[in-house]
C-alpha positions in Angstrom: -31.9 29.6 -32.8 -31.0 28.6 -29.2 -33.4 26.7 -27.0 -35.2 28.6 -24.3 -33.6 28.2 -20.8 -35.5 26.1 -18.2 -37.5 28.1 -15.6 -35.0 27.3 -12.8 -32.1 28.6 -14.8 -33.9 31.9 -15.6 -34.8 32.4 -11.9 -31.2 31.6 -10.8 -29.7 33.9 -13.3 -31.9 36.8 -12.1 -30.6 36.6 -8.5 -28.1 39.4 -7.7 -24.7 38.2 -6.5 -21.1 39.3 -6.0 -18.2 37.6 -7.6 -15.7 35.9 -5.3 -14.7 33.0 -7.5 -12.2 32.6 -10.3 -14.8 30.9 -12.4 -15.9 27.3 -12.8 -13.8 25.2 -10.4 -11.6 22.6 -12.2 -12.4 18.9 -12.4 -9.4 16.7 -11.7 -9.0 13.0 -12.6 -7.5 11.0 -9.7 -5.7 8.2 -11.5 -3.7 6.8 -8.6 -6.7 6.8 -6.2 -8.8 5.2 -8.9 -6.1 2.5 -9.3 -5.8 2.0 -5.6 -9.5 1.3 -5.3 -9.5 -1.3 -8.1 -9.7 0.8 -11.2 -13.3 -0.1 -12.1 -14.7 3.1 -10.8 -13.3 6.3 -12.2 -12.8 9.0 -9.5 -12.7 12.7 -10.2 -12.6 15.7 -7.9 -14.4 19.0 -8.3 -11.8 21.3 -6.8 -13.8 23.9 -5.0 -10.8 24.4 -2.8 -8.9 25.9 -5.7 -11.5 28.4 -6.8 -10.9 31.7 -5.0 -8.1 34.0 -3.9 -9.9 34.9 -0.7 -8.1 33.4 2.4 -7.4 30.0 0.8 -10.9 29.9 -0.8 -12.7 26.6 -0.7 -16.3 27.5 0.1 -18.7 27.8 -2.7 -21.4 29.1 -0.3 -19.6 32.4 -0.3 -20.9 33.3 -3.7 -24.4 33.5 -2.3 -23.5 34.9 1.0 -23.3 38.5 -0.1 -27.0 38.5 -0.8 -28.5 36.1 1.7 -26.2 35.8 4.7 -25.3 32.3 5.4 -22.5 30.0 4.5 -20.5 27.1 5.7 -17.0 25.9 5.5 -16.0 24.5 2.2 -18.8 25.7 -0.1 -19.3 29.1 1.6 -17.9 31.4 -1.0 -20.4 30.7 -3.8 -23.3 31.0 -1.3 -21.8 34.2 0.1 -21.8 35.8 -3.4 -25.6 35.9 -3.1 -25.7 36.9 0.5 -23.2 39.7 0.4 -25.1 41.2 -2.6 -28.2 41.0 -0.4 -26.5 42.6 2.5 -25.3 45.6 0.4 -28.7 46.0 -1.1 -30.2 46.3 2.4 -27.6 48.8 3.5 -25.9 46.5 6.0 -22.2 47.0 6.7 -21.5 44.2 9.2 -21.8 40.5 8.6 -22.6 38.5 11.7 -22.2 34.7 11.7 -21.4 31.7 13.8 -19.4 28.5 13.6 -17.0 26.3 15.5 -13.5 27.4 16.7 -12.0 26.0 13.4 -15.0 26.9 11.2 -14.2 27.3 7.5 -17.4 29.2 7.2 -16.5 32.0 9.6 -13.1 32.3 7.9 -14.9 32.7 4.6 -17.4 35.2 6.1 -14.5 37.3 7.4 -12.7 37.1 4.0 -15.7 38.2 1.9 -16.4 41.0 4.4 -12.8 42.3 3.9 -13.0 42.0 0.1 -16.4 43.8 0.0 -15.4 46.6 2.3 -17.6 45.4 5.1 -17.0 44.5 8.8 -17.5 41.1 10.3 -18.4 39.6 13.8 -18.0 35.9 14.1 -19.0 33.8 17.1 -16.7 30.8 17.4 -18.4 28.1 19.5 -17.0 24.9 21.1 -18.4 22.5 18.6 -15.5 20.1 19.0 -15.0 18.6 22.5 -11.2 18.7 22.5 -8.7 21.2 23.7 -5.3 20.3 22.1 -2.6 22.9 22.4 -3.1 25.9 20.1 -6.4 24.6 18.8 -8.0 28.0 19.4 -5.0 29.9 18.2 -4.1 28.5 14.8 -5.7 27.3 11.6 -9.0 29.1 10.5 -9.4 31.2 13.6 -5.8 32.6 13.1 -6.7 33.6 9.6 -9.9 35.3 10.7 -7.9 37.3 13.3 -5.2 38.1 10.7 -7.9 39.6 8.4 -9.1 41.8 11.3 -12.3 40.1 12.0 -14.1 40.5 15.4 -13.7 37.0 16.7 -15.6 36.0 19.8 -15.1 32.7 21.5 -18.1 31.0 23.1 -18.6 27.7 25.0 -21.9 26.8 23.2 -21.8 23.3 21.7 -22.9 22.2 18.2 -26.6 22.1 17.3 -28.2 23.1 14.0 -30.2 26.3 14.6 -30.0 29.9 15.7 -27.9 30.7 18.8 -28.3 33.1 21.7 -24.7 34.2 21.4 -25.1 35.1 17.8 -28.2 37.1 18.6 -26.3 38.9 21.3 -23.6 39.8 18.8 -26.2 41.0 16.3 -27.8 43.3 19.0 -24.3 44.5 20.0 -23.6 45.8 16.5 -27.0 47.5 16.5 -26.3 49.1 19.9 -23.2 50.6 18.5 -25.1 52.2 15.6 -24.2 49.5 13.0 -26.5 47.7 10.6 -25.8 43.9 11.0 -26.6 41.2 8.4 -27.1 37.8 9.9 -25.7 34.7 8.2 -26.6 31.3 9.8 -24.0 28.6 10.4 -22.9 27.2 7.1 -25.2 29.6 5.3 -27.6 26.7 5.5 -30.7 28.0 7.2 -31.2 30.8 4.7 -33.5 31.2 1.7 -30.5 31.3 -0.6 -28.5 28.7 1.3 -28.6 26.1 -1.5 -28.3 28.4 -4.6 -24.5 28.2 -4.9 -24.5 24.4 -5.4 -27.3 24.6 -7.9 -24.8 26.7 -9.9 -22.2 24.0 -9.3 -24.4 21.4 -11.1 -24.7 23.8 -14.1 -20.9 24.1 -14.1 -20.5 20.3 -14.1 -23.0 19.9 -17.0 -20.9 22.3 -19.1 -17.6 20.7 -18.1 -19.0 17.2 -19.0 -19.4 18.4 -22.6 -15.7 19.1 -23.0 -14.8 16.0 -21.1 -17.1 13.8 -23.1 -18.5 12.0 -20.1 -21.3 12.0 -17.5 -20.9 11.8 -13.7 -23.6 9.5 -12.5 -22.6 9.7 -8.8 -21.7 12.8 -6.8 -20.3 12.4 -3.2 -20.4 15.4 -0.9 -19.9 16.0 2.8 -23.0 17.0 4.9 -23.1 18.8 8.2 -25.4 21.9 8.3 -26.8 20.7 5.0 -26.7 23.5 2.4 -23.9 22.0 0.2 -25.6 18.6 0.1 -29.1 20.2 -0.4 -28.0 22.6 -3.1 -26.2 19.8 -5.0 -29.3 17.6 -4.7 -31.6 20.4 -5.8 -29.4 21.1 -8.8 -29.5 17.4 -9.8 -33.2 17.2 -9.4 -33.8 20.3 -11.5 -31.4 19.1 -14.1 -33.3 15.9 -14.4 -30.5 13.6 -15.7 -30.8 11.0 -13.0 -27.5 11.8 -11.1 -27.3 10.2 -7.6 -26.1 12.6 -4.9 -24.7 10.8 -1.9 -24.2 12.8 1.3 -21.6 11.6 3.9 -22.6 12.8 7.4 -19.9 14.4 9.4 -22.1 16.0 12.0 -22.6 13.0 14.3 -26.3 14.1 14.3 -27.5 12.5 11.1 -31.2 12.7 11.9 -31.1 16.5 12.2 -28.8 16.8 9.3 -31.0 14.8 7.0 -34.1 16.7 8.0 -32.3 20.0 7.2 -31.0 18.7 3.9 -34.6 17.7 2.9 -36.0 21.1 3.9 -33.3 23.2 2.2 -33.4 21.1 -1.0 -37.2 21.3 -1.3 -37.2 25.0 -0.5 -34.5 25.7 -3.0 -36.3 23.7 -5.7 -39.6 25.4 -4.9 -38.0 28.8 -5.3 -36.4 28.0 -8.6 -39.2 25.8 -10.2 -42.5 25.5 -8.3 -43.4 22.5 -10.5 -40.4 20.4 -9.5 -40.3 18.0 -6.5 -37.6 16.3 -4.5 -38.5 12.6 -3.9 -37.7 11.0 -0.6 -35.6 8.3 -2.2 -33.3 11.0 -3.7 -32.2 12.2 -0.2 -29.3 9.9 0.6 -27.2 10.4 3.8 -24.7 7.8 4.8 -24.2 8.0 8.5 -21.4 5.5 9.0 -18.4 7.8 8.8 -19.0 10.7 11.2 -16.6 9.0 13.8 -19.2 9.5 16.5 -19.1 13.2 16.7 -18.5 16.4 14.8 -14.9 17.6 14.4 -13.0 14.6 15.7 -11.5 12.1 13.2 -11.2 8.4 13.8 -8.8 5.8 12.4 -10.9 5.4 9.2 -10.9 9.2 8.6 -7.1 9.4 9.1 -6.5 6.4 6.8 -8.7 8.0 4.1 -6.8 11.3 4.4 -3.5 9.5 4.0 -4.7 7.4 1.1 -5.8 10.6 -0.8 -2.6 12.4 0.1 -0.3 9.5 -0.8 -1.9 8.6 -4.1 -2.7 11.9 -5.8 -1.4 14.4 -3.3 -5.0 15.4 -2.6 -5.1 17.1 0.8 -8.3 16.8 2.9 -9.2 18.0 6.4 -10.1 15.8 9.4 -13.4 17.6 10.0 -15.3 17.4 6.7 -13.5 16.2 3.6 -11.5 13.4 5.4 -14.8 11.9 6.5 -16.5 12.2 3.1 -13.3 10.7 1.5 -13.6 7.8 4.0 -17.2 7.3 2.9 -16.4 7.4 -0.8 -13.6 4.9 -0.4 -15.8 2.5 1.4 -18.7 2.9 -1.0 -16.4 1.9 -3.9 -14.8 -1.0 -2.0 -18.1 -2.5 -1.0 -19.6 -2.1 -4.4 -22.3 0.4 -3.4 -20.9 2.5 -6.2 -21.1 0.1 -9.1 -18.1 -0.7 -11.4 -18.1 1.5 -14.5 -19.4 4.5 -12.6 -17.9 8.0 -13.0 -17.7 9.5 -9.5 -17.4 13.2 -8.9 -16.0 13.9 -5.4 -16.8 17.5 -4.2 -13.7 18.8 -2.5 -14.9 21.8 -0.7 -11.7 22.9 1.0 -11.1 23.1 4.8 -7.3 22.5 4.7 -6.4 25.5 6.9 -7.9 23.6 9.9 -5.2 20.9 9.5 -2.7 22.9 11.5 -5.0 22.6 14.5 -5.1 18.8 14.2 -1.3 18.2 14.1 -1.5 16.0 17.2 -3.5 13.5 15.2 -0.5 13.0 12.9 2.5 12.2 15.2 6.0 12.3 13.8 7.6 9.0 12.8 11.3 8.7 13.3 13.4 7.6 10.3 15.2 4.3 10.7 19.0 4.5 10.9 21.8 1.9 11.3 22.2 0.5 14.8 25.5 1.5 16.5 26.2 -2.1 17.4 24.9 -4.3 14.6 24.2 -1.8 11.8 20.6 -3.0 11.3 17.9 -0.3 10.8 16.3 0.9 14.0 14.2 3.9 15.1 15.2 3.8 18.8 17.5 6.6 19.8 19.8 7.0 22.8 20.8 10.5 23.6 22.4 12.5 26.4 20.2 14.9 28.2 21.6 18.0 26.4 22.1 16.2 23.1 25.9 16.5 23.1 25.8 12.9 21.8 23.2 10.5 20.4 23.2 7.1 18.8 20.8 4.5 17.4 20.4 1.2 19.1 18.2 -1.8 18.5 15.7 -2.6 21.3 17.4 -6.0 21.7 20.7 -4.4 22.7 18.9 -2.4 25.4 18.3 -5.6 27.3 21.9 -6.6 27.1 23.7 -5.7 30.4 26.9 -5.6 28.5 25.6 -2.6 26.5 23.3 -0.6 28.9 21.5 -0.9 32.2 17.9 0.3 32.6 17.7 2.9 35.3 14.0 4.0 35.0 11.0 3.4 32.8 7.8 5.4 32.5 5.0 4.4 34.9 2.2 2.6 33.1 -1.0 4.6 32.6 -3.3 4.0 35.6 -6.3 1.8 34.7 -8.9 0.1 36.8 -8.0 -3.6 37.0 -10.7 -6.1 36.2 -11.6 -9.0 38.5 -9.7 -11.4 36.2 -6.6 -9.1 36.4 -6.7 -9.1 40.2 -7.0 -12.9 40.3 -4.1 -13.3 37.9 -1.9 -11.0 39.9 -2.6 -12.9 43.1 -1.9 -16.2 41.4 1.3 -15.0 40.0 2.4 -13.6 43.3 1.8 -16.9 45.2 3.6 -18.8 42.4 6.7 -16.5 42.6 6.7 -16.7 46.4 6.6 -20.5 46.2 9.5 -20.6 43.8 11.5 -18.2 45.8 11.0 -20.3 49.0 12.1 -23.4 47.1 15.2 -21.7 45.8 16.1 -20.4 49.3 16.0 -24.0 50.6 18.4 -25.3 48.0 20.9 -22.5 48.3 24.2 -23.5 50.0 26.6 -21.4 51.9 28.9 -21.1 48.9 26.1 -19.9 46.8 25.3 -17.2 49.4 28.8 -15.9 49.4 29.0 -15.9 45.6 25.7 -13.9 45.5 27.1 -11.3 47.9 30.3 -10.9 45.7 28.2 -10.5 42.6 26.0 -7.9 44.2 29.1 -6.0 45.3 30.6 -6.0 41.8 27.3 -4.8 40.3 27.1 -1.9 42.7 30.7 -0.9 41.8 29.9 -1.1 38.1 26.8 1.0 38.5 28.8 3.7 40.4 31.3 3.8 37.6 28.7 3.9 34.9 27.0 6.9 36.6 30.3 8.7 36.7 31.0 7.9 33.1 27.6 9.3 31.8 24.0 8.7 31.3 21.7 8.5 28.3 18.0 8.4 27.6 16.3 6.0 25.2 12.9 6.2 23.5 11.1 3.3 21.9 10.4 3.3 18.2 6.8 4.4 18.6 7.5 7.3 21.0 6.4 10.6 19.6 9.8 12.1 20.4 12.6 12.4 19.7 12.1 12.9 16.0 15.2 12.7 13.8 15.7 15.5 11.3 18.7 14.0 9.4 21.4 11.4 9.8 23.8 14.0 11.3 21.4 16.0 13.5 20.3 15.1 17.0 16.6 14.4 17.9 14.3 17.4 18.0 13.5 16.6 21.7 15.5 14.4 24.0 14.4 15.6 27.4 13.1 12.6 29.3 9.4 12.5 29.5 6.7 10.2 30.6 7.3 8.1 27.4 11.1 7.8 27.7 13.2 5.1 29.3 16.4 6.0 31.0 19.6 4.0 30.7 23.2 4.0 31.8 25.7 2.8 29.2 28.1 0.1 30.1 31.6 1.4 31.0 33.3 -0.1 28.0 30.7 1.2 25.6 30.8 4.6 27.1 34.6 4.8 26.9 34.4 3.7 23.3 31.8 6.3 22.5 33.8 9.0 24.4 36.9 8.2 22.4 35.0 8.5 19.1 33.6 11.9 20.2 37.0 13.1 21.3 38.4 12.0 17.9 35.7 14.0 16.1 36.4 17.0 18.2 40.2 16.8 17.5 39.5 16.5 13.8 37.2 19.5 13.8 39.8 21.6 15.8 42.6 20.5 13.4 40.5 21.8 10.4 40.0 25.1 12.1 43.7 25.5 13.0 44.6 24.5 9.4 42.6 27.3 8.0 45.0 29.8 9.5 48.2 28.0 8.4 50.1 28.9 5.2 48.8 27.0 2.2 50.9 24.9 -0.2 51.2 26.9 -3.5 49.1 25.4 -6.3 49.1 25.8 -10.0 51.8 26.2 -12.6 55.2 27.7 -11.6 
């Protein structure tokens, strides 16, 4: 005879919901990341990003969304399952929600609307204070438009709460005869906002049985609060003593923590009125939000690269990159004790990566230097890329190889008082040396200098006639080399490029090589039309 289900499980099972997920999301062991962090803490990932076929999935909130109308980024799909069911029960045919320009949540809302035969209106606000090229035209917002969603850009900035622009969109749907269903940002501020992640804890408990282990620590990103709160509520109701650590990515940890506490306690009260969420269980680490929502710092980028280059685990710079940075540091500093089994909740968000490509500049591949054959990433190329070669930076200072024509102007900065004093001191020092040198110069020396200047002018004129090339330092974002035999992707001189004129002899040498290549190529073409020597047995 089976044991009777706990009160909270009965209540949860009775809630109507849609089905947007494949099933329980897989749990993946991360052996290389575990090893990279010392091997004493075993790290696993709950792959919520791999659990739905709707627009790249990755948002458990969506499962609840159908019934209660609110979901956020990564965990949205499981929440939306409940919210969409609720919307249908109430006869609503348009889902109205809000998020940032690159919101995972609004992408998920649009996706579940399409899958459920509903319409969607999403207000995309300027939560992130950056305007890189194509930021509002690629990533999540592109997917929402592709799915036919009514996407409306708005300049409102991030704050947790209801927005005037969303209310206007809601009323606009009503004015056109529609029946809108409102879903708050991240599906958080909604009676069912935390239910999807209570289900997640139930999934984990079943998966632990087959794995033969127990996850004592769960790490989850926290912004609008429902994923963190739902996970915490599930852990409290389960009563096994799991620690749930939220990593703040909002840049407003006080508001986030308050919302997590409110949602967690409301969720627990709805499922089991006798259970309580103690203050000490609400853990929010606010060291890794990089100062603001939506912008990664060096620590975020480093954590993203670590996960990608150890176990090919791709995270995003807005949410999962920051929670990954938090987990990595917690393991390194010993806050997560050796012997622990950590479950990292990967809630998706990868579609937004395309909008953040400027944070991952291309790195040129080192190739043999044209002169010394040592590896270098510095490229010299003609303006139209008819020719290019690799050269060590040291050779660029050799007047026998090339002469610097122009260099990018340094970025304007306000000099400090110390800088000004140093410049004045250096100037007087140079002037004194120059005056001393002029005194010691003889007539023969003057004539010699004039002859040398004349020769240099002649050489420069010849070099200009022979040809010019542009050079870029190793760290310049362009040109990027695609292969050993293809020219750089971009060689037009820019503010980061230096411009050189090759020495006459070097240019002549290079021109002869190019001419020889051209003759060889032409000979091959001509040879194709010539009679071939008979082959085979006679």
